[in-house]
N, C-alpha and C positions, 0 to 999 in steps of 0.2 A: 760537056764535061771537060774540065781542065785540071792540070796538076800545078804544083807550086813552081816547077821549073819554067812553065810557060806564062805564068802570071807576070804582068808588067805593072798593074795597078789594081787598087781596090776601089769600090764605090761605097762611100760613107752614107749614113742615113741623113736625109734632108729634113730640116725642120718644117718646111712648108713647100707647097708647089706654086702658089701664087707669088707674083713679084712683090706685092705689098707686104705680105707676111715675111718674105725673105728679108726685106729691108728692115722690118720690125725686129726680126731676129738679130740682124747685123747691129742695129742700134742698141738693143739690150746687152748683147755681148760686148759691144764697144764700151758701154757704160761700166759694166762689171770689170772689164780689163783695165780701163783708165783708173777706176777706183783702187784696184789692186796695185797698179804701178805707182799711183800717188801715195797711198798709205804705206806700202812697204818701202818705197823710195825715201819717204820722210823719216821712217824709223831707221833705215840704214844710215842716212845722213846724220841724224841726231846722235846715234850711238857712236858712229865713227868719228865725229867732229868734237863731241863733248867728252873731255877726259874724265869728268865726274861719273860718266856712265860706262867707264871701262872696268866693269865688274863681271864675274861669271854669269850672272843672270842676264845681263844685257848682251854679253858675248853670244850666248846661246840664242837670244832673241834676234840678234843680227843674222845668225846662221839660219834661223827659221824663216826670216823675211826673205833671204836669198833663195831658199828652197821654194817658198811660196811663189815668188816671182818666176822661178823656173817652171814650176808645175803648170801655172796658168798660161805661160808663154808657149808651152809645148802644144797645147790642145786648142786654145781659144782663137788665136790668129788664123789658123788654117780653116777652122769652121767659119769664121767671119769672111775670109776670102772666098770660100765656096759659096756662101750666101750672096755675096756681092757680085760674083761673076756667074751665078746660076750654074754652079758645077757641083759634082759629088766626088770627083776623082781625087785620089791620093796615090802617089807612086808606090811600088812595092818597097823600095828602099826607104822612102819617106815614112811609110807605115811602120817598118821595122825600127827606124830611128825614133818614131813617136812612142812606140811601145817601150824601147830601151830607156829613153829619157824620162818618160812618165814613171816607170817603175823605179828608176834610180832616184828621182827627186821625191816621189811619194814615199818610198821606203825610207829614204834619208830623213824626211820630215817626221815620220813616226818614231824613228830612232832618236831624233833630237828632242821630241816631246817627252820621250821616256827619260832621257838624260836630264831634261829640265825638271821633271818630277823628282829625280834624285837630288838635284840642286836645291829645290824647295825643302826636301826632307832634311838635308844636312843643315840648311840655314835655320830651320825651325827647331829641329830635334837635337842638333849637335852644334849650337852656335859657337861654343868655345873652340871647337876643332875645325870650324869652317875654313879659316885661312890656310890651314895645313892640308885638309882634304881637297879643297877646291882651289888649289894653286894654279897659276897660269899654265904650267906645263901639263898638269892633270886635265885642265879644261880643253887644251888643244888636242890632247890624246883622245878624250871622249868625243869631241866634235869630229875628229878624223875617223874614229871608229864608226860613228853614226853615218857619215858620208860613205865610208868604205862598205858598210853593210848594205846600203842602198845600191851601190855599184855592183857588188857581188850578186845580189838578188836579181838585178836587171840583166846582167850577163847570162845568168843561168836560165831565166825565163825567156829572154829574147832568143837566145840560141836554140833552146829546146822547142819553142813555139814555131819558129820559122824553119826548123828542120823536119817538121811534120808535113807529109804530103797533103795538099789541099785539092779536093776534087768536087767540091759542092758549089762552085761558082766563085765570085769575087765580091759579093755584096755583104758588107759589114753592117749589122743592124744597130749601129751606134754612131754618134756624131764625131767620134775619134776612134782610132784603132785600139780596141780593148781585147785582151787575151780571150776571155770567155766567148766573145762573139767570133773571133778568128777560129777558135776550136770547133765551132759549129760547121765550119767549112772543111774540116778534115775528113779523111777517108777512114771508114770502118772504125776499128778500135785503136787507131794509131795515136789518138789524143790522150789515152789513159796515162802515159808517162808524164805529160805536162800536168794532168789533173793531180797525179800523185805529188808532183813538185809544189803545186798550189796548196795542197793539203799540208805539206810540211811547212811551207811559209806561213800558212794560217795558224799552225800550231805555235810557231815562234812568235807570231804577232800576239797570240793569245797569252803567251808567257809575259810579253811586255805589258799587256793589259793588266794581268794579275799583279805585276810589280808596281804599276801605277796605282792600282786600287790599294794595295798594302801600304804603299808610301803615304797615301792620303789618309788612311786610317790612323797611322802613326802621327801624321801632321795635325789632324783635327783633335786627336787625343791630347797632344802637347799644347795646342792653342787654347783649348778649354781649361787648361791648368794655369794659364797666365792670369795673374791676379788683376792687373789693370785693364780697363776697357780700351785705353789707348793702345796698349801693347797687342791686344787681340785684334783690334782694327788694323793695325799695321801689318800683322801677320796675315790676316785675311786678304788685305789689299795686295800682298805679294803673291799669294797662291791662287786666289779665285780666278784671275784672268787666265792663268794656265789651265786650270780645271775647266773653265768654260770652253777654251779652244780645244782641249782634248775631247770634251763631251760632244762638241759640234763635229769634230773630225771623225770620231768613232760612230756616233749615232747615224750619220748620213751613210757611212760605209756599210754598217750592219743592216740598215734598212734597204740599201741598194742590192745587197747580195744575199740576204737571208730572209727577205719578205716572203710570205706565203704565195704559192703559185696562183691562188685565187685572186690575189691583188695585182697580179702582173698584167700589164697592157702596154702596148708600144708607147702611148703618150705618157703614162705614168713612169715607165722605165726611163724615158728620155728626161723627164723633169727631175727624177731622183738622181740621175747621173750628173746633171748640171749642178744639183745641190751639193753633191759630194766632191765634184772635181773642180768646179769653177767658183762657187760661192765662198768656201772657207779661206782661200788666199786673199780675197777682198775683205772678208769680215775680220780676220785675225788682227790686223793693225788697229781697227776700231775697238775690239775687245781689250787689247792690251793697253790702249791709251786711256780708257774710260776711268779706271780707278788708280792709275799710277801717276802721282803728282810730279815726280822727277821727270818722267817721260813726257808728260803734258807740257811742263815748263820748257823742256828742251825742244819739243816740237813747235811750241809757240815762237821760240826764238828762230828756229829754222824758217818758219813761215814769214816771220817779220823780216828776216834777212832777204828771203826770196822776193818779197814784195817791194823792197826798196829799189828805186831807180838807180841809185848809186850810193854805196856806203863808203865814206872816205875817212881814213884815220887822221890823226893830228898832223902827220907828215905829208898828207895829201895822197897817199897811195890807197888803192882799193883794199878793203878788208876781205880776206878769204872767209868761207863759212866757219872754219875752225877758229880763226881769230875772233870772229863775231860771237860765236857760241861760248868760247872759253874765256873771254875778256870782257866782262860786263862793264867795267870801268871805261874801256875804250868805246864800247857801243853807245854808252850814254852821252858821249861827247861828239858823236858823229853827226854829220849833217846830210840831209837827203839831196 
């Protein structure tokens, strides 16, 4: 028996015992991580460098991509390193940092998705007031509030969880430090305080879910009233990617934490956790770029610029990504 004051490390759940399967796990996670880095990195570059995409929708998309990169970077590299070096250990402080950063970024992502639903609602249902409601100052305040809500949630949960005495060993039945698994190591009923805090957070998250649902009810009602088919197509192209991302985000979380006990098994729990923690950050860029012509055009230019051996302007100096994206006249005159 041990308590939290004597713990120096936790042991995470290993994906496999054999070396071949460990390397397979490393390869799969490496592929997911590189896909997330590439997709989100391209979106961040495209939005930052193309002044035509400096709008509220793309500002929030850039914020979402930053949060996605942070979420997957907090949990996947450590799991990859453990598989590569045939280890399960994570330090006590490393585990606390992982819990804090994951809650911070994951909570901020949900808040940003809620704000993006409001942005879609204003754009579709109140287009004449869009510039007034979604001004640059208002967008910065909403994004800051979303990040701040994630930070506050992370501080409360991390501080509360790691103040609980732990006396059931140090084995965490998950491939990263997850609060429900850490609470299983607690003594007697000391975990009930954190459970209460989780219930409060879940209630607030449910409030955000209700807000998103009501916003989309209003959005679809307004879209169906648009007389032209082209106008409806444009409206759907704006909102459907966000709805798909929200659906992926929420469905994986709900199945992970609310599935019936009869369906629970170590292997299934592991797969479901990978689906809700690692897959969405890699899939979100693909979802957003599928139906968005402006973003696809900008991404195409980013890839084109990246693949050039050397892009030279008329004066002979190298073009920056911003110059290449924002000055098509110059890019058409460049030589490789």
